[in-house]
MITOR-636968 format. One record per residue (C-alpha): y negated, x, z. Coordinates in steps of 0.05 Angstrom, whole numbers, padded with zeros to 5 digits, always signed. Example, Ala and Ser with C-alpha at 12.3 -4.5 7.8 and 13.67 -1.06 7.14 Angstrom:
+00090+00246+00156;+00021+00273+00143;
END
This chain:
+00134+00450+01385;+00197+00408+01377;+00162+00343+01397;+00114+00349+01338;+00171+00344+01288;+00219+00296+01321;+00214+00227+01288;+00213+00165+01332;+00252+00100+01320;+00189+00069+01291;+00183+00126+01241;+00256+00116+01224;+00242+00043+01210;+00182+00063+01168;+00225+00110+01126;+00276+00055+01114;+00220+00007+01094;+00191+00058+01045;+00261+00071+01017;+00271-00003+01005;+00201-00005+00974;+00221+00051+00926;+00281+00012+00901;+00239-00051+00893;+00185-00014+00855;+00234+00018+00808;+00266-00050+00795;+00197-00081+00779;+00179-00022+00734;+00242-00030+00694;+00234-00106+00690;+00165-00094+00660;+00196-00048+00608;+00249-00101+00591;+00201-00159+00582;+00215-00185+00653;+00288-00201+00633;+00323-00192+00700;+00392-00198+00670;+00376-00138+00626;+00351-00100+00687;+00416-00111+00725;+00455-00092+00663;+00414-00028+00657;+00426-00010+00730;+00501-00019+00721;+00501+00030+00663;+00449+00080+00688;+00457+00074+00764;+00441+00148+00777;+00376+00141+00737;+00359+00079+00779;+00377+00112+00845;+00340+00177+00831;+00280+00140+00802;+00277+00097+00865;+00278+00160+00908;+00220+00185+00867;+00180+00123+00886;+00202+00132+00958;+00170+00200+00960;+00107+00174+00927;+00101+00121+00981;+00116+00172+01034;+00061+00218+01008;+00009+00164+01012;+00034+00142+01081;+00026+00212+01108;-00043+00223+01076;-00076+00161+01106;-00080+00151+01182;-00051+00081+01179;+00017+00094+01147;+00024+00022+01124;-00044+00024+01089;-00024+00086+01051;+00042+00056+01029;+00006-00009+01008;-00045+00029+00965;+00011+00067+00930;+00051+00003+00921;-00008-00034+00890;-00024+00024+00843;+00048+00024+00819;+00048-00052+00809;-00016-00046+00768;+00019+00006+00724;+00078-00042+00715;+00031-00098+00695;-00006-00052+00646;+00061-00031+00617;+00082-00104+00609;+00016-00126+00578;+00012-00067+00531;+00082-00082+00505;+00063-00154+00495;+00001-00137+00453;+00019-00073+00416;+00094-00070+00423;+00090-00002+00457;+00100+00019+00530;+00050+00053+00574;+00043+00128+00562;+00013+00182+00607;-00045+00193+00560;-00064+00119+00564;-00086+00133+00635;-00144+00174+00608;-00177+00107+00592;-00185+00093+00666;-00255+00122+00659;-00268+00062+00613;-00245+00011+00664;-00308-00031+00658;-00304-00035+00583;-00228-00048+00586;-00239-00107+00632;-00284-00137+00579;-00232-00126+00525;-00175-00158+00564;-00217-00215+00591;-00181-00280+00579;-00114-00247+00568;-00093-00250+00642;-00081-00318+00671;-00131-00337+00727;-00071-00364+00766;-00039-00296+00763;-00103-00264+00790;-00107-00315+00847;-00034-00304+00864;-00044-00228+00864;-00104-00235+00911;-00065-00279+00958;-00007-00230+00961;-00054-00171+00974;-00089-00210+01029;-00021-00226+01059;+00000-00153+01058;-00066-00132+01089;-00055-00183+01145;+00016-00157+01157;-00011-00086+01161;-00057-00104+01218;-00002-00144+01253;+00052-00091+01248;+00058-00041+01305;+00017+00022+01298;+00054+00086+01286;+00026+00152+01308;+00050+00213+01269;+00030+00282+01294;-00007+00326+01244;+00049+00378+01238;+00099+00323+01219;+00049+00292+01170;+00039+00360+01138;+00114+00370+01132;+00123+00301+01101;+00067+00314+01050;+00093+00384+01030;+00165+00359+01024;+00145+00297+00984;+00098+00333+00936;+00150+00388+00925;+00203+00337+00907;+00156+00298+00862;+00135+00361+00824;+00207+00384+00820;+00229+00317+00793;+00176+00319+00738;+00197+00390+00719;+00270+00371+00720;+00258+00313+00671;+00209+00351+00627;+00257+00410+00620;+00317+00364+00610;+00358+00404+00660;+00433+00397+00668;+00420+00354+00729;+00378+00305+00689;+00428+00300+00631;+00486+00292+00680;+00452+00227+00702;+00453+00203+00629;+00380+00220+00617;+00366+00231+00543;+00294+00244+00520;+00281+00200+00460;+00208+00215+00439;+00218+00191+00368;+00231+00119+00392;+00192+00105+00455;+00215+00033+00462;+00286+00057+00468;+00263+00116+00511;+00234+00068+00564;+00288+00015+00560;+00345+00065+00564;+00318+00118+00612;+00275+00073+00654;+00200+00076+00665;+00201+00135+00713;+00242+00182+00670;+00209+00162+00604;+00139+00168+00633;+00154+00235+00667;+00187+00261+00603;+00124+00245+00564;+00078+00284+00611;+00088+00349+00573;+00105+00319+00506;+00081+00356+00444;+00060+00318+00382;+00115+00346+00338;+00171+00398+00339;+00166+00463+00301;+00195+00457+00231;+00248+00506+00209;+00219+00564+00171;+00148+00557+00197;+00107+00621+00190;+00045+00647+00154;+00085+00663+00091;+00108+00590+00086;+00037+00563+00091;+00013+00615+00040;+00067+00592-00008;+00048+00519+00001;-00026+00536-00010;-00010+00575-00073;+00032+00518-00101;-00021+00464-00093;-00081+00508-00109;-00053+00515-00178;-00054+00440-00190;-00113+00412-00231;-00162+00362-00202;-00142+00291-00220;-00208+00255-00226;-00205+00182-00246;-00281+00174-00242;-00340+00211-00271;-00381+00252-00222;-00450+00222-00212;-00512+00263-00227;-00522+00282-00154;-00475+00287-00094;-00459+00215-00072;-00464+00187-00002;-00395+00171+00025;-00385+00115+00075;-00321+00097+00113;-00320+00027+00143;-00259+00018+00186;-00260-00054+00210;-00227-00072+00276;-00164-00115+00271;-00181-00140+00201;-00130-00166+00151;-00126-00223+00102;-00101-00285+00141;-00092-00324+00076;-00030-00281+00064;+00007-00324+00115;+00031-00383+00072;+00051-00425+00132;-00022-00441+00148;-00072-00481+00108;-00146-00465+00119;-00203-00513+00107;-00238-00459+00067;-00226-00388+00042;-00251-00342+00098;-00254-00283+00050;-00292-00312-00008;-00330-00248-00025;-00270-00202-00020;-00226-00247-00062;-00282-00255-00113;-00293-00180-00124;-00225-00149-00108;-00204-00149-00181;-00268-00117-00206;-00267-00056-00160;-00211-00010-00136;-00174-00048-00082;-00106-00060-00051;-00077-00053+00018;-00076-00001+00072;-00009+00012+00105;-00027+00020+00178;+00015+00065+00222;+00001+00017+00280;+00004-00057+00297;-00043-00092+00344;-00077-00030+00372;-00084+00046+00376;-00144+00046+00329;-00154+00120+00340;-00089+00136+00304;-00111+00102+00239;-00179+00137+00246;-00142+00203+00257;-00104+00194+00192;-00164+00174+00151;-00209+00231+00175;-00158+00287+00176;-00108+00267+00122;-00053+00281+00172;+00002+00229+00178;+00027+00194+00241;+00094+00191+00204;+00112+00261+00228;+00088+00253+00300;+00131+00232+00358;+00132+00159+00374;+00074+00137+00417;+00031+00198+00401;-00045+00193+00405;-00071+00258+00375;-00143+00247+00398;-00122+00246+00471;-00063+00293+00470;-00086+00349+00424;-00152+00346+00387;-00194+00340+00450;-00167+00409+00470;-00185+00443+00404;-00250+00478+00386;-00250+00454+00313;-00206+00413+00267;-00206+00412+00190;-00222+00343+00164;-00261+00306+00110;-00321+00316+00157;-00314+00392+00157;-00302+00393+00082;-00366+00354+00069;-00405+00395+00120;-00390+00457+00078;-00415+00420+00016;-00483+00407+00047;-00472+00337+00073;-00502+00306+00135;-00444+00278+00175;-00453+00218+00221;-00408+00172+00261;-00426+00101+00283;-00385+00061+00332;-00418+00001+00367;-00379+00008+00431;-00368+00058+00488;-00371+00129+00461;-00318+00154+00509;-00263+00109+00484;-00206+00152+00458;-00250+00212+00477;-00291+00201+00413;-00352+00234+00445;-00311+00298+00450;-00267+00290+00388;-00322+00276+00337;-00358+00343+00345;-00291+00378+00339;-00279+00342+00273;-00348+00365+00250;-00394+00305+00261;-00466+00325+00272;-00488+00258+00301;-00453+00202+00338;-00487+00134+00348;-00452+00089+00398;-00467+00024+00436;-00512+00059+00486;-00558+00079+00429;-00562+00008+00401;-00605-00026+00453;-00625-00085+00410;-00558-00095+00376;-00542-00166+00353;-00483-00204+00382;-00463-00276+00367;-00459-00290+00442;-00481-00248+00503;-00408-00232+00519;-00388-00217+00448;-00381-00151+00414;-00435-00123+00368;-00429-00159+00302;-00403-00127+00238;-00466-00150+00202;-00510-00111+00251;-00465-00050+00247;-00470-00051+00172;-00546-00058+00176;-00549+00003+00221;-00504+00042+00173;-00548+00024+00113;-00610+00046+00152;-00578+00113+00165;-00561+00122+00092;-00630+00102+00068;-00666+00147+00117;-00626+00209+00100;-00658+00260+00053;-00591+00293+00036;-00521+00269+00017;-00490+00235+00077;-00420+00220+00101;-00423+00161+00149;-00362+00137+00186;-00368+00067+00216;-00316+00038+00264;-00331-00035+00281;-00313-00077+00342;-00329-00150+00325;-00257-00172+00314;-00226-00139+00375;-00182-00183+00419;-00183-00226+00459;-00193-00282+00408;-00230-00328+00456;-00259-00390+00424;-00334-00385+00419;-00339-00310+00431;-00369-00301+00361;-00401-00369+00356;-00369-00437+00341;-00307-00436+00297;-00325-00457+00226;-00255-00460+00195;-00199-00506+00215;-00126-00486+00205;-00069-00535+00192;+00004-00521+00203;-00006-00480+00266;+00025-00501+00333;-00025-00532+00381;-00019-00476+00432;-00041-00425+00380;-00093-00467+00342;-00156-00443+00378;-00133-00371+00376;-00117-00370+00302;-00179-00409+00282;-00222-00361+00323;-00192-00301+00288;-00199-00333+00219;-00272-00348+00235;-00282-00275+00254;-00255-00251+00187;-00305-00297+00153;-00361-00262+00190;-00334-00195+00167;-00332-00221+00095;-00406-00239+00102;-00421-00169+00127;-00384-00138+00069;-00421-00182+00019;-00486-00159+00051;-00464-00086+00045;-00448-00097-00029;-00519-00123-00041;-00550-00067-00001;-00513-00014-00042;-00556-00034-00101;-00619-00016-00062;-00596+00054-00042;-00625+00105-00090;-00572+00159-00082;-00503+00145-00112;-00461+00116-00055;-00387+00100-00050;-00355+00060+00007;-00283+00056+00030;-00271-00008+00071;-00206-00023+00107;-00177-00058+00168;-00147-00011+00219;-00087-00055+00239;-00066-00127+00244;-00095-00165+00304;-00057-00173+00369;-00048-00247+00359;+00006-00284+00398;+00074-00266+00371;+00088-00339+00358;+00035-00340+00303;+00070-00285+00265;+00138-00316+00279;+00116-00383+00251;+00090-00347+00189;+00160-00317+00179;+00136-00245+00188;+00183-00224+00244;+00229-00184+00199;+00178-00159+00149;+00149-00093+00174;+00108-00083+00110;+00069-00148+00119;+00056-00132+00192;+00026-00065+00173;-00015-00081+00110;-00089-00092+00118;-00143-00100+00065;-00168-00037+00030;-00227-00038-00019;-00273+00013-00050;-00344-00005-00072;-00400+00036-00103;-00468+00031-00135;-00441+00071-00194;-00380+00061-00239;-00315+00076-00204;-00271+00031-00247;-00231-00029-00224;-00159-00006-00222;-00116-00029-00165;-00099+00025-00114;-00036-00011-00091;-00015+00001-00019;-00038+00067+00011;-00031+00101+00078;-00098+00118+00111;-00085+00192+00102;-00098+00183+00027;-00165+00147+00034;-00205+00212+00033;-00171+00242-00029;-00177+00175-00065;-00252+00171-00053;-00259+00242-00079;-00219+00223-00140;-00259+00159-00154;-00326+00196-00147;-00304+00255-00190;-00310+00307-00134;-00270+00372-00135;-00213+00372-00086;-00192+00428-00038;-00118+00448-00044;-00102+00405+00017;-00126+00342-00019;-00089+00363-00082;-00026+00365-00040;-00041+00295-00012;-00053+00269-00082;+00014+00296-00105;+00049+00264-00046;+00011+00199-00057;+00037+00196-00129;+00108+00195-00101;+00101+00161-00033;+00034+00123-00028;+00058+00085+00034;+00083+00130+00090;+00101+00092+00152;+00157+00098+00204;+00176+00025+00192;+00173+00024+00116;+00165+00074+00059;+00131+00052-00005;+00139+00088-00071;+00102+00080-00136;+00146+00020-00155;+00162-00012-00089;+00196+00001-00022;+00239+00063-00016;+00307+00060+00017;+00326+00133+00003;+00283+00193-00012;+00294+00234-00075;+00300+00311-00069;+00230+00318-00097;+00201+00269-00046;+00238+00304+00010;+00210+00371-00013;+00139+00343-00015;+00146+00314+00055;+00173+00380+00081;+00110+00414+00054;+00066+00361+00086;+00102+00366+00153;+00096+00442+00152;+00021+00439+00141;+00012+00385+00194;+00049+00425+00246;+00008+00487+00227;-00057+00449+00240;-00038+00411+00302;+00011+00456+00339;+00015+00521+00300;-00032+00578+00283;-00075+00539+00234;-00067+00586+00176;-00083+00524+00133;-00156+00524+00153;-00172+00584+00109;-00118+00573+00056;-00121+00498+00041;-00191+00474+00058;
END
């Protein structure tokens, strides 16, 4: 029996190789978290050496597990090594485009690998791809040249059990923030994930996020607290700025991918105004700006705010409610469920993969009765074969849905045309030239500006089509977040230290009946639903009355900047603090609590 468990010299050499590989992997992972700044990595190791050592041992046991699972021990280690390197690259690229690190819930998008490859096409240098292939080929060659190591099954089994036990124990140690973890200077920082990853290292930050809740329980949370909040806001009168039309109006949300007004960047001079229609009508209809909770990505979070009225402001940094929480629920109160109860037909339209951000599962939970995605749009129009479905076609499809409905309809459209990469020619030849931009960014910026012009055309078309829809119809149009353009473009525009500008996108309401023309200022997406009820003269549930009250004090609610009725807020008043405490209590109740709000506020 003893011979089955006694390691040979070759196995000893293998273990030393895997141990070295673990330290190398951890170094690479941290370098990716620190923008490939090696000086910063060495500085981090000098301060948090126990986190580095223990994290490296974690990778050692990961490599050991794969080595024991696969007959050729080197092949198993290579597979694990390559997977970890891919994670490091994904972490580095995500930080470069959205400013956020890689989270555990991001891995749920692996099922969309084919679509993701289309999205990131052109963002990865072909030289980097060639170099990666050469390195992999070299490693494969070395595997076949290295001496074969035979490990008896009992020893393999022991190695697997030991490794998996240590890996699981490590994750539990980090997630529970045990005394051992804190003694190594680990500090979970979910409210600031950039600091979380840079200070704790990728391994600890990633493991700590595995069991992360969206938000912590507020002090005093119970049924009585929610009942008191419901009573307070139920007593408020409806604040209608518009006159209710004769029959229930259609309501359309149009959330446009990566759309903002590029003419706001004074550094650049454009050969023509890309947003001629928007600029022409913005003063004759309610319009302003949407204060996005995100920059460069995470579209689902803006959509979450707009549909539910719940704010990302209260959620832990890096949260994606669709993937972390809503997909596990059976139902979720939203504007969709409110309108369902009022006899509306509720439809969602997204001209891309229906599984992105688990929309195919989330939409029914929110109350949507029908979801039309790319797979249902066989003859959809694109400007080029490799381009996304155009905004114009998406609008045409939305108008068809509204015209064909025999009952009031809520239609939620999420477009894709302006998604990165901003590859020249993807949406046809560029039609606008931009002066003042550095040569290395010229094609990229001109491509994006051209794309916004196409969206402006689509919106002008929608405005004309509204006149042909018999039922009263009101539309809320907004961009979800600023585009993931090269950072140098924003730096040259002088936007580096202006979080408000980097989070404001265009917001505009249109209708085929009178909704006034007052400016709506800058609003968070959570207020879009209540505002559309207000403009169309519809009675509001207590929850929307609460949002309207909060909107009157803090119309812009963002972790980077707070906007009040007369400008940016540096310090909250007692009344504003009280309102936000009510809001947070209700949000916790819906997302993490017992959902007393469903019957009391909706």
